[in-house]
N, C-alpha and C positions, 0 to 999 in steps of 0.2 A: 446594448446591441453592438456598439463599436468594439468593446473589449472581447466578447466571444468571437467576433469575426477575426480580430487580430490574432487571437490565440489559435484558432483553427488554421490560419495561414502560416503563422510563425513557428509554432511548436514542432511540426514534423521536420522541417529542415534543421531546426535548432538542435534537436536531439541527435540527428544523424551527424551534424557538424561536430558536436561535442565528442561523440564516440570516435569519429575519424581523427580528430586532433589528438586524442589520447592514444589511439592505436598506431597511427601512422606518423605522427609528428611529435612524439615524446611529451604530449600534453602542453605544448607551447602554443601561445596565442599569436605569435608572429605571423604565421601564414594567413591569418584573417586580416591582419593590419598591413600586409605587404602586397600590393597589387601584382607584383611580378610572380608571387607564389600562388595566385588564384588558379591558374590552369592546373598546376600540380595538385592543389587541394581538390579541385573539381574531379580530377582523374582518380583521386583516392577515395572519393565517396562511394560507399557500397551500393551494389545493385541487387534488386530482387531476383529470385530464381524459382523455377517450378519445383525443384527438389526441396528447397527451403519451405515452400508452401505446403508440400506433402508432409514434411516433418512437423510443422506447426499444427496443421489440421489433425494429424494423427495424435499429437499431444493433447489437443482439446478434446477429441473423442475419448481418448483413454481416461482423462481426468473426469469427464462426464460419467463414464461407466463406473469408475471407482466411487464417485459421489452417489450414484444410484444403487450400486450392488454391494458395497462393503457394509457390514453391520454398523449400526449407530443409532442413537436415540433421536427421536423427532422433537425438535424444540420449536416453540412459537415465538415469533418476533413481536415487537410492540405494535400497538394498534396504529394503522395507517391513517392519514387524514380522511380517507373515505370510510373508515370504520372496519377495515379488514385486518385480521391477524395472520400474516403469512407464516408458512411452515418451512423448516429447514432440516436437512439431515446433518447431524453433528458427528461426523466420523473423520475429522481432519487429521488427528495424529496417526491413525491407521493408514489413511491415504498417503500421508507424508512418508511413512515407513515403507509402504509397498512401492511407491514411486521411486524412492532411492535404491531399494533392493533390486528392482528391475533394471534401473540404470547401471548399477554396479555389476549385475550379472551379465547384461548385454555388452558392456564395454570391457571391463577387466576380466570377466569370467569367460565369455564366449568370443570375445575379440571382434564383435561386429563393427565396432567403431572405437576410435581413441577416446579415453576418458576426458581428454581436453578438447573434444570436437566442438563443443559449444563456444569455446573461445576462438577456435580456428575459423568458425563460420559465423561469428557473432554479428558482424556488420551486415552480412547477407541475410541472416535470420531477422535482424531488427528491421531492415528495410522492407522485407517481405511482410513482416508482421504489420508494419505501418500501412501498407497497401491493403492487406486483407481486412484490417480493422476499420479503415475508412469505408470499405464496402459494407462491413457489418453494421457500422453506425448508420449508414444510409438505409439498410434493411430494417434496423430497429426504429428508425424515424417513421417509415411507412407502416410497419406493424402496429406501432402505438396508435396511429391514426385510423387504421382500417380493421385490424384484428387484435385489439388489446386483450390482455390476459385477465384483466380485472377492472374494477371501477377507478383505480388510481391512475388515470391517464388524461391526456388532453393536449391542447395546442394553445400557444400564445398568439397565434396568427402571424408569427414571424418565423419563417422557415429556418433561418440561420440560428436563431435562438433555440428553436425546438431541436435542431440537429445537435447543438452544443450541449444543452441540458438534458435532452431526451424527451420522449413523449409518454413513457411509461415508468412507473415507480418500480414495479416488479414484473418484468416480462418473463414468461415461462414458455419453454418449448420442450415437448416430449416429457413433461413432468419435472424438468430441471429448471430451477430458478437461475436465470442467466446472470443475475447480479452475484449470487453466491459462486457460481461456476467460474466466472471470469475474475472477479475481485479476489476470491480466496484460492481457488484451485488452479487457475491458469496464472494469474499474476504472482501470488505469493509462492506457489509451488515452483513456478518457473524461475523465480528469483533464487530459491534454494538450489536448484539444479545448476544454475549459472555459477554460483559461488563455488560449488564442488568442482565444476569443470575448470574454472579459472585456477583453482589451487592445483588441480591435476596438470593443467597446461604449464604452470610454473615448474612443476616437478619434471615434466617432460623436457623442458628447455635447460634447466640448471642442475637437475639431478637431486634437488631437495626442495622443501617447502620452507620458506623463510619465516622467521619469527613475526615479521610484520604481516605476512599473509595469514599466519595462524591467528593472530589477534583480530585482524579485520574480518576474516571468514568466520572465526569462532563466535564473535559477538553477534554478527548478523544471523548466523544459523540459530543461535540461542534466542534471538528476537523472533525468528520465524517459528521455532518450536513453541515459544510462548504464545504466539498468535493462534496457532492451531489448537493448543490446549484451551485457550480462551475464546475460541471461534464463536461460540454461542453468545458471548457478550458483545462481539463485534456487530451482531445484528441489531443492537440498540444504539449504534453510533450514528453520527450525522450522515455518513456516506450511505448507509442502508435505509435509515428512517425517512430521510427527506430528499436526498439527491436522486433525481431520476437517472435512468440508465441510458446515457447518450455519450457523446464524444468525451465530455469531461471525465466520466468514470471509465467507460469502456476503453477508449484509446489511452487514457491515463495509466490503467493497470496493465495493459498489454504491450505498450510501446514506451511510454515515459518512465514507468517504474523500472523495467529491465535496463533501459538506456542510461538513466540518470542515477538511480539508487546504487548501481554497481560501479560507477565511474572510478572511485578510489581503488577498488579491488582490481578493476580492469587495468589500471595504471601500474599496479604492483606486479602483474604477471611477469613482465620482462624487466622490471626495475626493483628487484627485491632489496629490502633493507634488513640488516641484522640489528635488531633492537637490543640495547643492554637489558640485563635481567630486570633491573629495577623498573624500567619503562614498561616492559612486557607485563610484569606483575601489576603495576599501577593501573595501566589501561584496562587489563582484564578485571581487576578488582572494582574499579570505579564503574566500568561498563556493566558488569553483572549486578552490582549494587543498584545502579539506576534501573536496570531491567526488573529487579526484584521489587523496587518501590513502585514502578509503573504497573506491574502485575498486581501488587497488593492494593493499589488505589482502584484499579478497575474491578478487582474481585470484591472489594469493600462496597463499592457502589452497587454492583450487581446483587450482592447478598441483601442489601437494604431494600432494593427494589423487589426482590423475590419475596421477602418477608413483610413488605409494606411498612418497614421501619421497626418491626418488632424483633430486634436483634441487638447484639452488643458491638460497639465500635471502640477499639482500644480499651476494652474492659469495662466500658460504661454504656448505658442505654443510648442507642443512636439518637442524635438530635436531628429532627426532620421537620420540614414544613409540608403540610398536606395541601395539594393543589388539584384543581379540577380543570378539565378542558372538554370542549365539544367537537366532535368530528362532523364531517360533511353529511352523514346520514341522520344527524340530529341527536345522536346518543351522547350522554355525558359519561366521562371516565375520570378516574382519580389516579393520582401519582404522588410520589414523595420526593422532596428535594433535601438531600443530605447536607448538613452544615457542621458536621463534626468529623474527627479523624482526618484523613488526608484532604477531604473535601471541605474541611473547615479552614484549611490553609489558603486555598485559592479555588475559584469556581471551575477552572480548567487545569487543575494541578498536574494531571497526568501528562500534559504536554512538556513539562519541564524535565522530568527524568528521560522522556523519549529523546529530547534534543541532546541531553548529556550523553546518552548511550550512543547516538549517532556520531557525536564528536569523538568518542573513544574509538569507533571503528574506522573513522576517516584519518585520525591523527597519525597512524603508522606510515602514511605517505611521506611525512616529513615536510621540510620547508622548501623543497626544490621547485615545485610548481604550484600555481594557484588553482588551475582548472580542476584538479581532482577534488577540490573543496567545494565545488559548485553545489553539490547535494545539500550541504549545510545551509547555504544561502537560500536555496529553494525551500528546504524544510522550515526555516524560520518564517519565510513569507507564507507558506502553506498553513502553518499552525496559527499564525496571526489572523489569516483570512478565515480559517475555520472558527476560531474563537469569536470573531466579529459576527459571522453568519449564525453561529449557534446562539449567541446572545440575542440577536434580533428575533430568531425563531422562538426562543424560550419566552421572551417578553410578549410576543404575539400570542403564544399558546397558553401561557399560565397567567398573564396579566399581573395583577397586584401581588399575587403570591411570589412571582419571580422578582419583582421589585423589592419585596421584603427580604428575599433570599440575598439579593445584592447588598442590601444594607447590613446583613449579618456576616456576609463574606465579601468584603470590599475589594479584594485583590483578584485579578483575572487569571494570571498564570504564575507569576513569581511573587511569593509572599513578601509583603512590605516593600515591594519595588514596582510591580506592574500588575 
């Protein structure tokens, strides 16, 4: 109860502080540590605006329309604790393409706004998004208690905890799954637009896009493209299967993600670095290799799930444990736990290449400041927390089968180390 309360209180000002320090104080921590600088720091904090609210609401509506109207196959998610299998529209790559084509046409083609406008108004947009999202989270809290979309809802009896974790697993409005809309199409799509705008803003200011920006933006965009190609697999992750849609997810993907995940790229806009060729090639090669391994691991596990273990992994029959679990409606379901291929190396192996990739897109910042590396610290904490939560859920869900799986795959993330 204490931790959720602290996070709700601390994280909004923290993300705005981080962005302000990077944009207005060269990424230095001194203004926080020097009381005489506090008035100047407070004055530099961004304010919300009505025009930013209109931009954000328009973006959400546009992405909701693309989600509903663009062609794409319907995929079924895993069975929920209440025994429901939610449906999703898998048209992410097409939505990504359309979103960026419209942005390119409206900015560079028609000249309605500068291609770097999202950098120019980033603080204002982030603050406004924070306010709007807090209101949305309050609405989600009430909706889950009074007008839930399905059986996977409820209350802990503690309002703050319900606000933080959410009261519904899969809230739906107008036929749109809000978790898919905000996690995938607002959070991830918004991230990609910010990256392109940051690169454009650097070009507007210096007349060129630096090699450091190319590496940072290129690797992040590759990760986002991979995400949308693999979007159907995302519906089987911890975020979607178990985490309800409240402050933790909703505010996280609409405010924390754009504010923290982009810090290093934000820093590079007015501080370009020219990387030597060897460093550029090395970072791109290692980053893309890590991305390929991450995708291969996710695809490998998804293929084994889809075939119920009747497939090849690294040229040999998949080695799986068959496990069963019971949902709240009393139905018994079966699943498989893969312990060969990438998943024979560690139980959460895919976290390792994800961290390596992130390190490669943050590294172009150089050694001048510590603050742009904040995302790596956050990511390490996030992945360790997810690992622990996933372990507990799997033990509770699969029982002895998961304990046997742990005996066969003793490492959690880093083979032979952790």
